C-alpha positions, 0 to 999 in steps of 0.5 A: 500573436496567435495564428488567427489574430495574425491572419486577420491583421495581415489580410486586412492590412493587405486589402486596405493597402492599395495605393491606386484604384487599379490596385484596389480592384485587383483586391476586389471581391466579385459579386457574381457577374454584377459588381464588386466589393471594393476594399476601402483603401489608402487610395480613397483618402484623397477621394473627396467625392467618396468621402462626401458621399460616406458622410451623406449616407451616414447622416441619412441612416444615422438612426441605425448607429449606436453613436449619432451625430451630424457627419461632415466630410472633414470628420469622415475623412479623419474617420477613414484614416484613423477609424478604418484604415489604421484599425487592424481588425476592421475593414469596409467594402464599397459595393460597386456595380460593373460600371464602378458606381458606388451603391453603398458599403458593408464590412467587418469590425471587432474581429480580434476576439477569443471566439474568432468571430467577425462582426458584420458592420456598417451595412448601408444601401445608398442607391435604390437602383441596383443591378438586380433586386437581390444585389445586396444579398449577393454582396453580403454572401460574397463578403462572408464567403470571402472571409470564410475561405480566406481566414480561420473565422469561426462564425459571423454575427451582427447587432442591429437596432431592434426597431429597424424592421427593414434591416432585420428582415434583410438579415433574416433573408440572408441567413441570420437568426435572432439571438438576444436583445442587448439593452442600451442606455442613452447618453448625450453630450452636445450634439452627440448621442451615444447608446451604450450597454446598460449598467446595473442601475440604468434603464434601457432606452433602446435595444440592440438585437444580436443576430448570428449567421446560421445559413440554411444547409438544405442545399448541402449535398446537392452538388459534389463535395470534392476531395481537395481544393485550395484557398486562393486570396486576393494576395495570390492574384496581386502578386501573380499580376505583378509578376506577369506585368513586371517580372521580366529582365532584371526582375525575372527572379523577384518572386523566385528569390523571395519565395526560396528565402522565405520557404527556407526560413519557414522550414528551418533550413538555410537553403531552398531551390524552387523546382517544377515538381517535388518529383524533380526536387527528389531526383536532383537530391539523389543526383547531388548525393551521387546515387545511381546505378547499382545503388538501393534506396529504401522507400515506403511501400505505401506512398505515391509512385513519385517517391520511388520513380525519383529513385528509378530516374537516377538508375538506382533501385527502390526497395520497399519497406513497410509502414506503421499502422498508426501513422501510415509512415515508414516503419524504422524496424522494417527499414533496418531489415532491408539494409544491404551493402548497396543501400545508400539512402532512406526516403521517408514520406510524411504521408498525407501531412503526418510526420514520420517518426524521424528520430528513429529513422535518423538513428538508423541512418546514422548507424549505417551511414546512410543519407536521408531524403525526405519526401515532404510533398504533402507536409509543409508545416508539419512537425515531429517533436517540435521540428518541422518536416523537411529539416531532418534529412540531407535533402527534402522535397515539397510539392505545390501541385494543385491539390496540396495545402500550398499550391502553384498549379504545379511546382516543388521546392528542394531544401537542405541545410548543407551549403556544399550540397546546395551548390551541387544541387543548384548546378544540376538544376541549371543543366550542369552549367559551369557558373564561371563560363558562359553556356558551358556544360561540364556535368550532368544536369536537368531543367526542373525549374519554376517560373516567377509567376508560379513563385509569386502565387507560392509566396502569397500562399506561404505567407498564409501557411499557418492559417491554412494549416489551422483550417485543415486541422479544424476540418479534421476536428469536425470529422472527429466530432461527426464520426465519434463512436462510429464502429469500424472506422479509424481516422488518421489521427496524429500520433504522440510527438507529431503535429499533423497538417491533416492535408488529407483527413482519411479513414481506415475500415476494419476488416470486419466492416459490413462494407468494403472500402471500394463499396463505401467510395461508390455509395458515397459518390451516389450521395455527391461525396467525392472520396478516393482510395489511399495509395496502394502497395506500390511494390506491386506495380509492374514497372519495377525491374526488381520484383518484391513482395508487398509489405503487410501493413502497406497492403492492408492500409492500401486496401482499406483506407480512403481520403475524405473531402478535405479542401481548405474551404469546406464548411462544417455543414459539408463535413457533417453531411459527409459524416452523416452519409458514412453513418447511414451507409454503414447502418444500412449495410449491417 
């Protein structure tokens, strides 16, 4: 099953699985401050008043349906079960006000398709008295935005009878444009009238008007387009609520345990340990490998400071190696030149979600009997030669900080395939506590733990990881389209053998570009485009005990490259606005 289909199936199933009205409201989509889109769920199967109203509303609007008959409460109850709840690619939302009154409904149907399109379906306004005149427009926008920010959907369309001028006007006001007419032939059997697409020999009795969602882009760029931002769905909220209300005493580690188990399985290792940060995870890894004072650990010169700080925290010395120009990751040839008798480990970083060339790093580690600790902070799901980052080294650390692909606010995960190292790391993680003697500490330890509530959010994010990766990769594809053939620019495209998650789509400017990186950042800010420089050559920070020269490629990338807006929920229109802004600035600076 492809990622898109799997995501639709799982998200729709989760939304429809509420067994109580409280559970349903935890899944509801807010319509500004005026009401909610409440998913029709398992709990509604016994709601006889709602079922009767659904039948009534269908009869009142029967002319808008391609299948026309007199609906009954009994038949509608059967449809709710078999025609909605059991249909994997269909969902219906009840449009309710803040007092819980159902004002109508709308949903999506026929979402399993190769084009990855959602069909807007079953839009019915049942009440004339609404919280505000445009309430159903707000509800429509909320439903589409929910789908767009939760699933890797490519677009939206609908079909409406072409004689339904009122409905067509409503859809046009809400961003839908006319595409084509679909001729329909009438077929009647007993009390049921069906309109189907005409075959070659049939004459048309009616027409469907197909309309596509193409919202105005006039407001794009009027507010800041941010560099990062997560996708948070109802699942994260439901899990976190359960952890907050019930995750205590005997249930204190319910989500922690499941998060660790599923994370290890996802990465392809045996063990995972949830931590308060990736930095903490890396420190525990180094402590578990008995790396400390007098030892050296080779790290990239171009990374976030946490990589090297973890080395410093255990008393060892970070040694800064250069990075490759094409991947911005640790250069194996530079690493080998820096190895001394004091070298104990290599810490490759999978920069911005791009996997390092781990086969070369593993070969060097094997040759010199060195340990490998992967800093996979931004790279959950990235792959090198078909194997996931985090599964190559003795240990690996991941980050769930709020700008990452998967978020828990703050948090991290330590993973390993080695049982002995896992046990050692767990004891250090638990402040050096002796597991067989209550409150007895007999080794050095730390307290870098994650809470159960954070783990609940992390678990929900992990269950959506593949879909979020596809959304990130789509954003890179948009940038590649929008910046094609633009001079002076090099996007951070994945190298052969790599599958990047494109956590941050980034570009590097040529040295002969008519504008500097920092000037481009400033100019983009005036156009409401938020960007940031990539990490500098960190060997030049004044905090290190051992002074080292900057590495040339790390220095070059650190001074000429920048992160572009890459939040999971970006629209193509926003990305194209960024691309257009970059092209305009470069053109004006010639």
